[in-house]
N, C-alpha and C positions, 0 to 999 in steps of 0.2 A: 503494499499501500504506499502510496506518496506519501511525504510529510503534511502534517496540518497546512501549513502554509502554501504550499503548492497545491493541494486540495481547494484551498481559498482562491487563490490565485486563477486556477483554472475556471471556478465560476464567474470570477470578473471579466476574464479574458473571452468569454463565450461572446461577449458585447464589442470588446476594445482590445486590438491587440498591442497596445499604445500603453498601457495602464501600469506596466511592472515597476518602472521608476518611483511614480508616486506610492506605489502597495511596498517597494522597498523602503524607503521613506520612512512611512509610519511603521514599520519592522525598527528601523533603525533605532527611531526616535523612543520606541518602548525599550529598547536597550539602555539608551543614555539616560533615562531618567530614573535607572535604580542608582543605588546608593553608589558613590564613589564611581561610577563607570564614566561619566563624563570626564571628570581629573583625570583618571587614566588615561582614557582615551588622547586628550589634549597632550599631556605630558610625555606619552610613549609613541604617539603617531604623528604629530606635529611639532613644531618649534617655539608652541605657546606653554610656557612653563607655568602652572598655579598650584599654589597649597590647596588644602582641603577647599571645597567649592559648596556654597550654598545655593541650590538651585532652585531659582524664582519662578522661570517661564518656559516652557517649550511649545512652540505654535507650529505649525507644518500648513505650507501652502497658504501663506499670508500675503496679501495682495498689497502693494504699495503703491499709489498713484503716481504715473509718470512727473517726472521734471520736466523742466521748458526744455533741456537738450537730448531730452530722449523721445525715440519715437513710440515707445508702449509703455505700459504699466510694469511691474516686476512682481515676479513672485517666485522668491528663493525657497527650496523644499524645507528648510527649517528655521526658527528663528529663535535661538537661545539665549536666555536673559541669566546671567548668573552673579555671583559675587564672592569675593575673598576677604573678609574683614572690611574695611569700608571701600576697597576698592569693585565699583562696577563694572561689568562686561555685558557684551552683545555679541552674538556667534552668528552669523548666516552659514550654512551650510546645503551646497548646491550636491546634486546626486544625478550623475551621468551613468546609463549603461552602453547603451548602444549609438545613441544620437552623439553630437557634439554640442559645443558653446551653442547659444542662440544669438542673433545680433547685438554684440557689445552688452551682453547678457552679465559677466562678472564685473563688470566696468560700472553698468547701473546699478549692483548690488554693493559695490562699494560707495558709490555716491550716495546712496540711501543711509548705509553707515555712519557717514559725515553728519548726520543730523544727529545721531545717538552721542556724536563725540562733543556737538556742542551743548551736551547736557551732563559733560563730565565722564561718559563711559570709555572705558578703552574698546575696541572694536576688533574683530576678526572675522576673516572667510576662508572656509575651507572648501574645496573642490573634489569630491570624490568622482572617480573614475575607474573603468573596470580596465579600458587600454591606455594605453599610455600616450598622455597628450600634453605635453609641457607648455605650460605658459609662463610669461615675463612679469613679475611683479608690476613693475615700470610701466606696464602698456594697460594695467587694470587700476592699480592705486593710484590715482592721480588728484589734481587739483586740491592739493595742500589736505589729501586724506592721510589719516595715520594708523590705517587699519593693518593688521599683519595678515599676510596671504601664505596659505600653505595648502599642498596637493597631498592627497592620499590615494592609494590604488585600493579596489576592493580586496583581493589576495591579501593585502597588509590587515585590513579590517578583519579578515576571516581567521588571519593567522594570531591577530590579538585577541580573538573571542575563543579561540581554544584555549587560553591562559586562564577562564573564568568557566567555572563549573557551576552550571544551573541547570535546571529541568529548560527553561526557556530558551536558554542560549545553545543548549545540545539541539533542539527543535530548528532554531535559526541555523545552527551550522551545516544540519543538515538540508535545509532548503538552500542554502548558498551552495551547497556542493551538488545539488540538482540543475541550479541555474547556471553551474560553473562559474562561479566567483570566487573558486580555491584554487585556482592557478597554485598549482603546488611547485611549480618552476624548475620541476625535475621531468625530464622526459621517459615515458612509460614503453615498455617495449612494444605495444599497439601503436603508441605514436611513431617508433622507429619504423614500423612497417609501414603506415598510413604515408610517410615522409617517401619511404623507396618505391611505393605504388602512386604517388600522388600523380603525376604525369599520365599514367594510364587510366587513373579515374577521371580526371578531368577530360581525357580523350573520349570516353565513354557517356559521361555526361553531356558532352558537345553533341554525340553522335546521336544521342536520344531527340535532340531538339535540330538537328539537320536534315539533310537527306528529304525524304517524302515530307515531313513536318514543315520545312523550311519551303518546299514546292505548294503545299496544300494553304499556306499562308500566303503567300505573294499569288495564289490564284483567286482565293477567297476574299482577299482583304487587298490586295494589290499596292500593297507595299512591302518592302522587304525588310525583315527583322534585323535589329541591330543589337551591340550590347551595352549597358549600361553599366560599364565598369564591371564586372561580373564577382571581382576579386572584393571590392568595396562594398557589395552586395553580401557576400558571406563574412566579412567583418560588421558592418553596420546593421545589417539585416534579416541576417541568418538567412538567406537566399540564393539561389544562382540560378537566374533567369535570361531568358531574352526577349526583348521588347519588340512590339508591332504598334506606331504611332499612326492612330486613325485621321490625326488632322483637324478634329473636331474637339481638340481639350478631351479626348479619350486615349486608350492605350491598352492593349493586348500583351499582356507577361505569359508567358509559359516556361516551366521548368522543374526547380526541385526548392523545397522550404526545409528546412534543419527545424523541427519541431520539440516540445519538452517529452515526446513519445520516445520508445527506444529506435525506430527507423525514420527516415524522414520521408517526404511526400513528396508524388508528382502532382504538379500544380498548374491549372488554368486559370488566367482568372481577368477579368474586364474591369478596368477602373476609368473614374472619370475624376477630371480636375474639379477642385473647389470653383475655378473662375468659368467652367463651362456657361457658356449664355443660354445653353438647353438644359440645363441642369434638371429642372422639373419633371420636364417632359419626360427625359431620358431616363431618371430614377424611377418614373413609373412604370416607365416600359421594361427596365430590369426588373421590377418587383414582381411584373406580369411574367416574365420569363422564368424567374424561379420557381413561380406556380407551377408552370406548365411542363417544366423539364427536372425530371427528378434528379437527386443529387448534387443538384447547385443550391449554393448558401450566400450569403450577402453579409457585409460590414458597413459599418457607419453610414447608413443610408438616409439616418435624420440628422446626420452633423453636417451642416454648410460649410463649415471649414474645413474638413477633412477629404481625402481621395475617398470617394465611394466605390465600392467594388460588388462584384458578384464572383465566385468563384467555386471550382470543382476541384478537389483535391483526393488524391487515394494513394494510401501507405505502400511504400515500394517491396512490403511484404509480401503483399498482394501479386507481386510479378516474379516473386523467388521459384515458384513452381514451372514456369515456364522453360521452354528450353532456350528461347532468345529473349533474353531480357529487354534488349536493347529495342529490337522489333516490337516485342508487347508494349512497351513504354509509349512508341512513336504512335502503336495504334492506338492507345487512350488518347493521345494527344490530340490525333486526326479526328476522332468521334468528337470529341470534344468541342475541336474548332468548327466542324459542321452543323453541328448545335447552336453554338452561338452566331453562326452565320446568318441563322433565322433571324436572331435580333435584327441584324442590318438589313435584312431582305424586308421584314415587315416594318420599318421606320427608315423608310429612305429620307423622310423629312429631316432627320437631325444632320444633313450636309457632311456626308463621309467623306466627300472628296475624292472621289474615286469612281472610275469607269467599271460597272459592274461584269463579270464575266460570266459567272454562273457555278451553280454547287458541282464540287465533283465527289463523289461516292466513293 
């Protein structure tokens, strides 16, 4: 059975795949409110040296109205107020897993911390990431701001938590292992095997999306497919896909998703940009499509700020019993592309910007 946190996350993620950072923030906040944990975290993983602290407030996802020089409001993942003796401190923590920093995000947070300095508080900004993402303090803490700035990696937090024993922390450690935040910093035998065969695996995945699949995409949707930096996709979005831009703020993606399950999935996805001028009508057509085509699901259909999509995915476990895995996966993609072509045929009003040729069976 998956850990408690993993089961809870799976319930939440059925609506939105992008909530894991917020979810992890809430879990980590629960750790830091325990007696002595905040001071131990700061002393061992940052350059912020504090004596025993008196925790006054821990708030997550607090919104700060944009300043004149800012383009947007700011919402640090965590705001912590604490004191040591008569010294008062304010700490912002920003947590990232797959995505990078938003537009001047850390600089905006540092600007908001300056208002606390006017009240006599010592201020701090901690940036926690999964991947290595070096930042220069001089580019973040500006305009007379005196905030300290520290970067911490999630594998460091995992190793730090291993030095503390409690039922809650043991559950958190189990969850961090499940979402691969435990980076052991040591290669395992299976890692060596994967590296040795990486080129072969890439060729096989590429073969699943090339040949007859590429032909049917070009025939039905009249635009050749392209790569959107497949290795960046693996690092940031846990997927390896080819993309077909339909030219009307909609995109077809097909390839592989690395999921929380034991096996990755073969997936085909039709997405529309939040800026799509025909978005309401296209969303309606997509809803009708998944009702009449079994196996298709949807995400973010009610969020006007997100890329909304319909998708069909199938675990690679389902292909392992066949004689030719690549041929079977290609057939899966071709079947789904023919189904998706119905959406384009039934709704020519959405300005697909391509000459129709006809369906190939």
